[in-house]
N, CA and C of each residue as an Amber inpcrd file, in Angstrom:
protein
   339
 -19.0290000 117.7770000  16.8510000 -18.1440000 117.8920000  15.7140000
 -17.0430000 118.9070000  15.9790000 -17.3840000 119.9090000  16.7270000
 -16.4020000 120.9330000  17.0630000 -15.3920000 120.3900000  18.0810000
 -15.7710000 119.3610000  18.8100000 -14.9100000 118.7870000  19.8520000
 -14.0020000 117.6630000  19.3530000 -13.9550000 117.4260000  18.0550000
 -13.1610000 116.3100000  17.5180000 -11.6950000 116.3850000  17.9370000
 -11.0710000 117.5250000  17.7790000  -9.6470000 117.6510000  18.1220000
  -9.4010000 117.4000000  19.6150000 -10.1410000 118.0630000  20.5270000
  -9.9040000 117.7740000  21.9570000 -10.1430000 116.3050000  22.3200000
 -11.1300000 115.6720000  21.7000000 -11.3700000 114.2560000  21.9770000
 -10.1930000 113.3970000  21.5300000  -9.5820000 113.7450000  20.4140000
  -8.4180000 112.9910000  19.9290000  -7.2080000 113.1680000  20.8370000
  -7.1090000 114.3110000  21.4850000  -6.0080000 114.5440000  22.4310000
  -6.2150000 113.6820000  23.6740000  -7.4620000 113.6190000  24.1680000
  -7.7720000 112.8740000  25.3870000  -7.7760000 111.3690000  25.1530000
  -8.3410000 110.9140000  24.0480000  -8.4660000 109.4740000  23.7630000
  -8.1090000 109.2030000  22.3050000  -6.8190000 109.1970000  21.9600000
  -6.4010000 109.0140000  20.5710000  -6.8810000 107.7040000  19.9430000
  -6.9340000 106.6190000  20.6990000  -7.3210000 105.3260000  20.1360000
  -8.7620000 105.3240000  19.6400000  -9.5980000 106.1960000  20.1850000
 -10.9990000 106.2290000  19.7880000 -11.3090000 107.2450000  18.7110000
 -10.3440000 108.1270000  18.4040000 -10.6550000 109.2270000  17.4970000
  -9.6250000 109.4520000  16.3940000  -8.3730000 109.1690000  16.6300000
  -7.3240000 109.4320000  15.6350000  -6.8850000 108.1220000  14.9890000
  -6.5890000 108.1450000  13.6920000  -6.2250000 106.9450000  12.9450000
  -4.7190000 106.8420000  12.7460000  -3.9710000 107.4810000  13.5740000
  -2.5170000 107.4560000  13.4550000  -1.9100000 107.5070000  14.8510000
  -0.6340000 107.2340000  14.9370000   0.0730000 107.3210000  16.2170000
   0.6420000 108.7200000  16.3560000   0.8220000 109.1490000  17.5850000
   1.3720000 110.4700000  17.8350000   0.2870000 111.5070000  18.0870000
   0.7130000 112.7280000  18.2730000  -0.2050000 113.8300000  18.5430000
  -1.1150000 114.0790000  17.3390000  -2.3500000 114.5140000  17.5720000
  -3.2720000 114.7610000  16.4580000  -2.7260000 115.7220000  15.4000000
  -2.0130000 116.7350000  15.8330000  -1.5070000 117.7320000  14.8750000
  -0.3970000 117.1800000  13.9790000   0.1160000 115.9850000  14.2790000
   1.1760000 115.3930000  13.4620000   0.6560000 114.7260000  12.1870000
  -0.6690000 114.6210000  12.0500000  -1.2530000 113.9900000  10.8660000
  -1.9650000 115.0420000  10.0210000  -1.4750000 115.2380000   8.8050000
  -2.1350000 116.1860000   7.9080000  -3.5580000 115.7340000   7.6060000
  -3.7460000 114.4390000   7.4320000  -5.0760000 113.8930000   7.1530000
  -6.0310000 114.2020000   8.2990000  -5.6090000 113.9260000   9.5300000
  -6.4850000 114.1460000  10.6780000  -6.8340000 115.6230000  10.8180000
  -5.8750000 116.5000000  10.6130000  -6.1490000 117.9300000  10.7290000
  -7.1230000 118.3870000   9.6360000  -7.0560000 117.7660000   8.4590000
  -8.0180000 118.0750000   7.4040000  -9.4230000 117.6690000   7.8480000
  -9.5580000 116.4780000   8.4180000 -10.8520000 116.0030000   8.9040000
 -11.3670000 116.9210000  10.0180000 -10.4900000 117.3260000  10.9230000
 -10.8830000 118.2530000  11.9930000 -11.4240000 119.5480000  11.3850000
 -10.7340000 120.0630000  10.3710000 -11.1870000 121.2950000   9.7280000
 -12.5550000 121.1430000   9.0890000 -12.7710000 120.0400000   8.3990000
 -14.0580000 119.8010000   7.7340000 -15.1750000 119.6520000   8.7680000
 -14.9460000 118.8290000   9.7940000 -15.9980000 118.6010000  10.7870000
 -16.2400000 119.8020000  11.6830000 -15.2120000 120.5470000  12.0280000
 -15.4170000 121.7630000  12.8240000 -16.2410000 122.7790000  12.0250000
 -15.9490000 122.8930000  10.7400000 -16.7250000 123.7890000   9.8850000
 -18.1750000 123.3380000   9.8020000 -18.3970000 122.0310000   9.5900000
 -19.7540000 121.5000000   9.5490000 -20.4680000 121.7610000  10.8730000
 -19.7690000 121.5820000  11.9910000 -20.3610000 121.8360000  13.3080000
 -20.8030000 123.2820000  13.4710000 -19.9820000 124.2220000  13.0290000
 -20.3340000 125.6430000  13.1140000 -21.5680000 125.9260000  12.2510000
 -21.5900000 125.3670000  11.0340000 -22.7370000 125.5880000  10.1510000
 -24.0060000 124.9320000  10.6970000 -23.8810000 123.7770000  11.3450000
 -25.0520000 123.1440000  11.9560000 -25.5790000 123.9650000  13.1280000
 -24.6670000 124.5440000  13.9200000 -25.1080000 125.4280000  15.0140000
 -25.8770000 126.6150000  14.4500000 -25.3830000 127.1710000  13.3520000
 -26.0720000 128.2820000  12.6980000 -27.4080000 127.8160000  12.1180000
 -27.4390000 126.6220000  11.5380000 -28.6700000 126.0830000  10.9490000
 -29.7430000 125.8450000  11.9990000 -29.3470000 125.6040000  13.2310000
 -30.3050000 125.3520000  14.3030000 -31.2030000 126.5580000  14.5660000
 -30.7550000 127.7370000  14.1900000 -31.5730000 128.9480000  14.3780000
 -32.7930000 128.9330000  13.4670000 -32.6260000 128.4040000  12.2500000
 -33.7140000 128.3350000  11.2640000 -33.6360000 126.9880000  10.5400000
 -33.9570000 125.9040000  11.2500000 -33.7960000 124.5770000  10.6440000
 -34.6320000 124.3830000   9.3820000 -35.7820000 125.0000000   9.3160000
 -36.6310000 124.8280000   8.1320000 -35.9670000 125.3600000   6.8660000
 -35.0630000 126.3200000   7.0150000 -34.3550000 126.8880000   5.8660000
 -33.0500000 126.1520000   5.5680000 -32.7060000 125.1880000   6.4060000
 -31.4150000 124.5030000   6.2760000 -31.5410000 122.9820000   6.2710000
 -32.6810000 122.4850000   5.8170000 -32.9070000 121.0350000   5.8440000
 -31.8810000 120.2520000   5.0460000 -31.4710000 120.7700000   3.9050000
 -30.5050000 120.0080000   3.1020000 -29.1720000 119.8610000   3.8400000
 -28.7410000 120.8860000   4.5460000 -27.5060000 120.7860000   5.3330000
 -27.6650000 119.7750000   6.4670000 -28.7980000 119.8190000   7.1330000
 -29.0410000 118.9020000   8.2500000 -29.0840000 117.4640000   7.7490000
 -29.8000000 117.2070000   6.6400000 -29.8530000 115.8460000   6.0980000
 -28.5130000 115.4070000   5.5320000 -27.7270000 116.3490000   5.0170000
 -26.3670000 116.0070000   4.5910000 -25.5630000 115.5110000   5.7860000
 -25.6700000 116.2200000   6.9240000 -24.9400000 115.7990000   8.1290000
 -25.3910000 114.4140000   8.5840000 -26.6870000 114.1400000   8.4950000
 -27.2100000 112.8240000   8.8840000 -26.6430000 111.7470000   7.9630000
 -26.8260000 111.9210000   6.6630000 -26.4080000 110.8950000   5.6960000
 -24.8950000 110.7070000   5.6750000 -24.1390000 111.7920000   5.6870000
 -22.6810000 111.6670000   5.6500000 -22.1510000 111.0320000   6.9300000
 -22.8190000 111.2760000   8.0540000 -22.3910000 110.6540000   9.3130000
 -22.6050000 109.1480000   9.2780000 -23.7300000 108.7090000   8.7360000
 -23.9980000 107.2670000   8.6360000 -22.9970000 106.5990000   7.6900000
 -22.7590000 107.2270000   6.5470000 -21.8020000 106.6660000   5.5850000
 -20.4050000 106.6190000   6.1900000 -19.9940000 107.7080000   6.8330000
 -18.6700000 107.7710000   7.4600000 -18.5490000 106.6900000   8.5390000
 -19.5790000 106.5340000   9.3680000 -19.5530000 105.5120000  10.4250000
 -19.4480000 104.1090000   9.8390000 -20.1790000 103.8460000   8.7690000
 -20.1420000 102.5180000   8.1470000 -18.7590000 102.2120000   7.5900000
 -18.1720000 103.1740000   6.9000000 -16.8300000 102.9650000   6.3430000
 -15.8160000 102.7520000   7.4550000 -15.9010000 103.5630000   8.5170000
 -14.9500000 103.4220000   9.6220000 -15.1250000 102.1070000  10.3510000
 -16.3540000 101.6370000  10.4860000 -16.5840000 100.3490000  11.1470000
 -15.9330000  99.2210000  10.3530000 -16.1270000  99.2200000   9.0540000
 -15.5070000  98.1940000   8.1960000 -13.9890000  98.2800000   8.2880000
 -13.4530000  99.4870000   8.2160000 -12.0040000  99.6570000   8.2870000
 -11.4480000  99.2610000   9.6490000 -12.2250000  99.4470000  10.7080000
 -11.7790000  99.0300000  12.0450000 -11.5490000  97.5310000  12.1040000
 -12.4450000  96.7680000  11.4790000 -12.3170000  95.3210000  11.4770000
 -11.2190000  94.8450000  10.5410000 -11.0100000  95.5650000   9.4480000
 -10.0150000  95.1140000   8.4840000  -8.5900000  95.3990000   8.9330000
  -8.4160000  96.3580000   9.8190000  -7.0800000  96.6230000  10.3750000
  -7.2100000  96.5690000  11.8900000  -6.8610000  95.4500000  12.4770000
  -7.0960000  95.1390000  13.8740000  -6.6680000  96.1770000  14.9000000
  -5.6980000  97.0250000  14.5860000  -5.2250000  97.9770000  15.5880000
  -6.0710000  99.2520000  15.6610000  -7.2170000  99.2830000  14.9700000
  -8.1080000 100.4440000  15.0150000  -9.4640000 100.1100000  15.6340000
  -9.5340000  99.0650000  16.4330000 -10.8040000  98.6500000  17.0200000
 -11.3580000  99.6700000  18.0090000 -10.5400000 100.5530000  18.5500000
 -11.0140000 101.5950000  19.4650000 -12.0290000 102.5140000  18.8200000
 -11.9940000 102.6100000  17.4970000 -12.9390000 103.4840000  16.7960000
 -14.3690000 102.9680000  16.8870000 -14.5260000 101.6760000  17.1310000
 -15.8740000 101.1460000  17.3100000 -16.5050000 101.6470000  18.6010000
 -15.7020000 102.1830000  19.5000000 -16.2030000 102.7440000  20.7620000
 -16.1060000 104.2650000  20.7880000 -15.4780000 104.8670000  19.7860000
 -15.2940000 106.3170000  19.7350000 -16.0310000 106.9420000  18.5770000
 -15.3650000 107.0010000  17.4270000 -15.9210000 107.6740000  16.2410000
 -17.2440000 107.0990000  15.7650000 -17.2990000 105.7950000  15.6160000
 -18.4680000 105.1600000  15.0100000 -19.7380000 105.4520000  15.8120000
 -19.7710000 105.2040000  17.1340000 -20.9910000 105.5350000  17.8830000
 -21.2950000 107.0360000  17.8870000 -20.2660000 107.8650000  17.9270000
 -20.4920000 109.3120000  17.9350000 -21.1590000 109.7590000  16.6350000
 -20.6850000 109.2510000  15.5080000 -21.2870000 109.6080000  14.2240000
 -22.7240000 109.1070000  14.1270000 -22.9640000 107.8990000  14.5870000
 -24.3330000 107.3720000  14.5550000 -25.2400000 108.1440000  15.5060000
 -24.7150000 108.5480000  16.6550000 -25.4950000 109.3530000  17.6010000
 -25.8860000 110.6940000  16.9800000 -24.9400000 111.3430000  16.3010000
 -25.2330000 112.6090000  15.6190000 -26.3530000 112.3960000  14.6010000
 -26.2540000 111.3330000  13.8040000 -27.2640000 111.0520000  12.7800000
 -28.6340000 110.8010000  13.4080000 -28.6630000 110.0380000  14.4870000
 -29.9330000 109.7150000  15.1420000 -30.5560000 110.9660000  15.7600000
 -29.7600000 111.7330000  16.4950000 -30.2840000 112.9300000  17.1630000
 -30.8250000 113.9310000  16.1420000 -30.0450000 114.2040000  15.1000000
 -30.5170000 115.1550000  14.0910000 -31.7770000 114.6440000  13.3950000
 -31.8170000 113.3560000  13.0670000 -33.0000000 112.7800000  12.4150000
 -34.2360000 112.8940000  13.2920000 -34.0850000 112.5420000  14.5560000
 -35.2220000 112.6020000  15.4820000 -35.6950000 114.0420000  15.6580000
 -34.7690000 114.9600000  15.7880000 -35.1620000 116.3600000  15.9530000
 -35.9210000 116.8870000  14.7370000 -35.4370000 116.5770000  13.5450000
 -36.1200000 117.0510000  12.3360000 -37.4870000 116.3840000  12.2050000
 -37.5280000 115.0680000  12.3620000 -38.8020000 114.3390000  12.2020000
 -39.8370000 114.7870000  13.2400000 -39.4130000 114.9440000  14.4890000
 -40.3680000 115.3020000  15.5440000 -40.8310000 116.7530000  15.4480000
 -40.0650000 117.5910000  14.7780000 -40.4550000 118.9980000  14.6370000
 -41.5390000 119.2040000  13.5880000 -41.6670000 118.2460000  12.6840000
 -42.6440000 118.3800000  11.6210000 -42.1390000 119.2270000  10.4550000
 -40.9230000 119.6650000  10.5120000 -40.3570000 120.4730000   9.4390000
 -40.2570000 119.6090000   8.1770000 -40.6070000 120.1910000   7.0550000
 -40.4700000 119.4970000   5.7860000 -41.6900000 118.6680000   5.3990000
 -42.6540000 118.5480000   6.2870000 -43.8750000 117.8250000   5.9400000
 -44.7990000 118.7580000   5.1750000 -45.5770000 118.2220000   4.2590000
 -46.5310000 119.0770000   3.5400000 -47.5680000 119.6420000   4.5140000
 -47.9560000 120.8730000   4.2890000 -48.9590000 121.5070000   5.1450000
 -50.3020000 120.8370000   4.9430000 -51.0390000 120.6580000   6.0450000
 -52.3770000 120.0650000   5.9650000 -53.3590000 121.1050000   5.4510000
 -54.3190000 120.6530000   4.6850000 -55.3090000 121.5950000   4.1410000
 -56.6280000 121.4200000   4.8130000
C-alpha cells in the first residue's frame, strides 16, 4: 500500500486511472494518501495484531470491495483493462494474505476451557 505511488510511476496502465504523471491527478493523489496511511497503520498493527483486529479486517474487506468495483469498472471502460493485472490482483492478494495470517494465528478465536 505504501508502494502505490512508485508503482503508478513505473506502470501507469496497471495502477493509475488517468493519463499523465500520477501527481497530475488530484483523485489519484488522494487515493495514494489514504492507502499510504492505511499501510503505515497496518505496519504498526502488525506489532500487536490481537489489539488491532478491526483495522486488519477493515483492510481485508475494503480491499475486496475496492477490487470488485475496479474490476467492474475495468470492463465497463475498455481502456482500463490494465487494472485487471495491476490493482485488482494486488488488492485481492492483500486481502488473502491478511486473512490467512489472522486465521492461522488463532487470534480472535474464543479461548478453550
